[in-house]
C-alpha positions, 0 to 999 in steps of 0.5 A, spaced: 745 085 285 746 081 292 752 082 297 757 078 296 766 077 297 768 079 291 771 073 286 776 077 282 783 077 286 786 083 283 780 087 285 782 085 292 786 091 296 786 095 302 784 102 301 789 109 304 788 108 312 787 101 312 791 097 318 794 090 315 797 085 320 800 078 318 797 072 321 799 065 319 794 061 315 790 055 319 787 052 313 785 054 307 783 061 306 781 065 300 782 073 298 776 077 301 774 072 307 773 074 313 778 071 318 778 069 325 783 068 330 783 060 333 785 057 340 792 056 336 793 063 334 792 061 326 786 064 322 781 061 319 775 063 315 770 066 320 763 061 320 757 064 324 756 055 326 761 056 331 764 060 336 770 057 335 771 059 328 766 067 329 772 071 332 773 076 327 779 078 325 779 082 319 779 080 311 784 076 308 788 080 302 792 077 296 798 073 297 804 077 295 806 072 290 799 074 287 796 067 288 788 066 288 789 062 295 793 061 302 795 054 304 796 053 312 802 055 314 802 061 309 803 068 311 797 072 310 795 079 310 789 082 313 786 088 314 784 089 321 781 096 321 779 101 316 777 100 308 778 094 304 775 093 297 772 086 297 765 085 296 760 086 290 753 089 291 754 092 297 749 097 301 752 104 303 751 104 311 748 097 312 753 092 316 757 086 314 756 080 318 759 074 319 754 068 315 754 060 316 758 060 308 765 060 311 768 066 309 763 069 306 760 076 309 752 078 308 748 084 310 743 080 314 745 077 321 743 070 323 742 068 330 750 067 331 753 073 326 758 078 328 759 084 326 766 084 321 764 091 319 760 097 315 759 098 308 761 104 305 760 103 297 758 097 293 765 094 293 768 097 300 767 095 307 770 099 312 773 093 317 771 094 325 769 087 328 764 087 333 766 081 337 759 080 341 754 075 339 747 078 336 741 075 337 
């Protein structure tokens, strides 16, 4: 099974020790998305294709109203450090990188990828953003 973001919203959750912060969404965000901070202070899905959308803050959690997505202007809970259940098919010990598909993560670095964290298990990513561009 290939590494991917969890698509079952009910399965996405912070684990013991996770640090959660609240941010305002600048655009639509899906729970489990890797998110970045934009120059306006809002967060958007991280996308390694553009520097402006590739500064990782963490991973978006499920909306408090138990909805399936966030809209621009919504308050978003984000794991900024620590373990979060948010993936499928992970390889323990691998890194989780941003990729060219907005919000998604990959275990292989692209030319502009940043590290979101490392994979603890098939379903858990330990969020530990590394703000350097890999080449």
